[in-house]
C-alpha positions in Angstrom: 68.2 120.0 61.2 67.6 119.6 65.0 69.5 116.3 65.3 72.3 118.0 63.1 72.3 120.9 65.8 73.4 118.3 68.4 75.8 116.0 66.6 79.4 116.4 65.7 79.1 114.1 62.7 81.9 114.7 60.0 83.8 117.0 62.1 87.3 116.8 62.1 88.9 117.4 65.6 92.4 117.6 67.9 92.6 117.1 71.1 96.1 117.7 72.8 96.9 115.5 75.9 94.1 113.2 74.9 95.6 109.8 75.8 94.1 110.2 79.4 91.8 111.7 82.1 90.1 114.8 80.7 91.3 114.5 77.8 90.8 110.8 77.0 87.1 111.6 77.9 86.5 114.2 75.5 88.2 112.1 72.7 85.3 109.5 73.4 82.8 111.9 73.5 83.4 113.4 70.3 84.1 110.0 68.4 80.2 108.8 70.0 78.5 111.7 68.8 80.7 111.2 65.0 83.7 113.3 64.8 87.2 111.8 63.2 89.6 112.7 66.0 93.2 113.0 66.3 94.4 112.3 69.9 97.8 113.8 70.7 99.5 113.2 73.5 103.5 112.4 74.0 103.5 108.6 74.9 103.0 106.6 72.0 101.6 103.3 74.3 99.3 105.2 75.7 97.4 106.3 72.6 97.7 102.2 71.2 95.4 101.7 74.1 92.9 104.3 73.1 93.2 102.9 69.3 92.2 99.5 70.3 89.3 101.1 72.2 87.9 103.0 69.2 89.7 101.5 65.8 86.9 103.6 63.9 87.2 107.7 63.9 90.3 107.5 65.9 93.7 109.1 64.8 97.1 109.2 67.1 99.9 111.1 67.0 102.6 111.1 69.4 104.2 114.3 69.9 105.3 116.8 72.7 103.3 120.1 71.6 105.2 122.0 74.3 108.4 122.3 71.9 108.2 123.7 68.7 109.0 120.2 66.8 106.4 118.4 68.2 103.6 121.5 67.4 104.9 121.3 63.9 105.0 117.4 63.8 101.4 118.5 64.5 100.5 120.6 62.2 101.8 118.7 59.3 100.3 115.4 60.2 96.6 117.4 60.4 97.6 119.0 56.8 98.3 115.3 55.6 95.0 114.2 56.9 92.1 116.7 56.4 91.7 119.9 54.5 90.3 122.0 57.3 89.7 121.4 60.8 86.7 122.3 62.9 88.0 121.8 66.5 91.0 122.2 68.6 90.7 121.5 71.9 94.3 122.7 74.1 93.8 120.1 77.0 97.7 119.7 77.3 98.9 120.8 80.7 100.9 120.1 83.7 101.9 121.2 86.8 104.8 121.4 89.6 103.4 122.4 92.9 105.8 124.6 94.9 105.8 127.9 96.9 106.2 131.0 94.5 109.9 131.7 95.8 111.3 127.7 95.1 110.4 127.8 91.4 113.5 127.3 89.2 114.0 128.9 85.9 113.4 125.4 84.0 110.2 124.5 86.2 108.6 128.2 84.9 109.6 127.2 81.7 108.4 124.0 81.4 105.0 124.9 83.0 104.5 128.0 80.6 105.7 126.0 77.7 103.0 123.2 78.2 100.4 125.0 79.3 99.8 128.2 77.8 102.6 128.1 74.8 101.8 125.1 73.3 98.3 126.5 73.3 98.6 130.2 71.6 101.0 128.5 69.0 98.7 126.0 68.3 96.0 128.3 67.8 98.1 130.9 65.6 99.3 127.6 63.5 95.8 125.9 62.6 94.0 129.1 62.4 93.7 128.6 58.5 92.9 125.3 58.5 90.1 126.7 61.0 89.4 129.6 58.7 88.4 126.9 56.2 85.7 125.0 58.1 83.6 128.2 58.4 82.6 127.3 62.0 85.6 126.4 63.6 85.9 126.4 67.2 88.8 126.1 69.7 88.2 125.0 73.4 90.6 125.7 75.9 90.9 123.7 78.9 91.8 125.7 81.9 91.1 125.7 85.5 89.2 127.2 88.4 93.1 127.9 89.2 93.0 130.5 86.5 89.6 132.1 88.0 90.4 132.0 91.8 93.3 131.1 94.2 93.6 127.4 95.0 96.6 125.3 96.3 97.9 124.8 92.9 101.2 127.0 92.9 101.5 130.4 91.0 102.9 129.5 87.9 100.0 127.1 87.3 97.3 129.6 88.1 99.0 132.1 86.0 99.2 130.0 83.0 95.3 129.0 83.6 94.2 132.6 83.9 96.0 133.4 80.8 94.3 130.6 78.7 91.2 132.6 80.0 92.1 135.7 78.9 93.4 134.6 75.3 90.4 132.9 74.8 88.5 136.2 75.4 90.9 138.1 72.9 90.9 135.4 70.2 86.8 135.3 70.3 86.8 138.7 69.7 89.6 138.8 66.6 88.6 135.6 64.7 84.5 136.4 65.0 85.0 137.4 61.6 86.6 134.3 60.5 83.3 132.3 62.2 85.8 130.8 64.5 84.3 130.5 68.0 86.5 130.3 71.0 85.6 129.0 74.6 87.0 127.7 77.5 85.9 125.2 80.4 87.5 125.7 83.8 87.6 122.4 86.1 87.7 121.9 89.9 89.0 119.0 90.7 87.9 115.9 88.9 88.4 112.3 88.9 91.6 111.4 87.1 94.7 109.4 87.6 96.5 112.6 88.4 94.0 114.1 91.2 94.0 111.0 92.6 97.4 111.7 94.3 96.5 114.2 96.4 92.9 113.1 96.7 94.0 109.8 98.4 94.5 111.9 101.2 91.8 112.0 103.2 92.2 115.4 105.0 92.5 116.9 101.7 89.8 115.2 99.9 87.5 116.3 102.9 88.9 120.2 102.7 88.0 119.8 98.8 84.6 118.7 99.4 84.2 121.3 102.3 84.1 124.0 99.7 82.2 122.0 96.9 78.6 123.1 97.3 77.7 119.8 95.8 79.9 117.9 98.0 81.2 115.7 94.9 84.3 115.3 92.8 83.5 115.9 89.1 83.9 112.9 86.4 85.6 113.7 83.4 82.3 112.9 81.5 81.0 116.2 83.2 84.0 118.0 81.6 83.5 116.2 77.7 79.9 117.0 77.7 80.5 121.0 78.2 83.5 120.7 75.1 81.3 118.7 72.9 78.3 121.4 74.0 80.7 124.5 73.1 82.0 122.8 70.1 77.9 122.2 68.6 76.4 124.2 66.1 73.8 124.0 69.3 76.2 126.6 70.9 76.4 128.5 67.6 76.0 132.2 69.2 78.2 131.4 72.3 81.8 132.7 72.2 84.4 133.7 74.4 83.1 132.2 77.4 84.8 130.3 80.4 82.3 127.7 81.9 83.6 126.5 85.6 82.9 122.6 86.1 83.2 123.0 89.3 80.1 121.7 91.4 79.5 125.4 92.5 82.8 125.7 94.1 84.2 129.3 92.0 80.7 130.8 93.6 80.8 129.4 97.2 82.2 132.4 98.9 81.9 131.9 102.5 79.1 129.0 103.0 80.0 126.9 106.0 78.6 123.6 104.8 
C-alpha cells in the first residue's frame, strides 16, 4: 500500500506542450513512475524524437490545443485510446514580451488562447473522463508571473494569474466528483526558451540576485512536484498553487 501511494503505475495522463522543456520533463517523470502518457504538441518532429527515447508508455499527438479544432482532435484521440483519464497537465504556454500599450489584438488573443482558453476548455471537455477515473487530477502549469509582477508582460501575467484562480474554482466545484485540481508556479527554469534571456549575463545576475537559493531551477524540479500532486500520496491536497522558485516569491526585500 505504501508503494502504491508513491506510484503512477497504470495511470492514464495527458500532457500538453509535452515535447520540450518542462513538458518533456513531466512526460519523462510520469513514464518513469509507471504512467501511460499522451504527449501533445504542435510539431510532429519534436514528438517523434521523444518517442524514440520512450517507445514504451508514450503516445504522441500533433495538435494545436489553442484552437477548437486541435482540442477536438485531442478529445477524440483520448476517447479512442482510453475509457478514462486520470491526469491532465495543462502545460502549453507562450509569451510575447511587450509593454502593455504595445500589444496588438492578435497578439493578445494568441496569448490568451494558448495559455488560458486551452486549459479551461480542456478541463471542461475532459471532465467526463476524469470523473470516470474516480481519482482524477488536473495540474495547471502557471508561473510566478501570476503571483507577483515580473518583467514578462501584462498579458502573460494575466493568463497565469487566471490559471491560479481557475485551479481554486475547479478544485471546489469538482471535489464532489473526486477530481483534485492543483497548480505549480515556476520561476526561471533552465529550458531552451528561458536561455534566450538568461544568456545575457546582466539579466542572469539580476535573476539570481532576487532568488534566495541563488540558482536557476531544473525542469526536473517542476516535474517532481507535478508527479507528487498527481499521486495518491497527495490525496488530501487540492486547490493549491506550489511555487517552484528557489524562494523568489517570498524574498521581499532581502539584499543578497
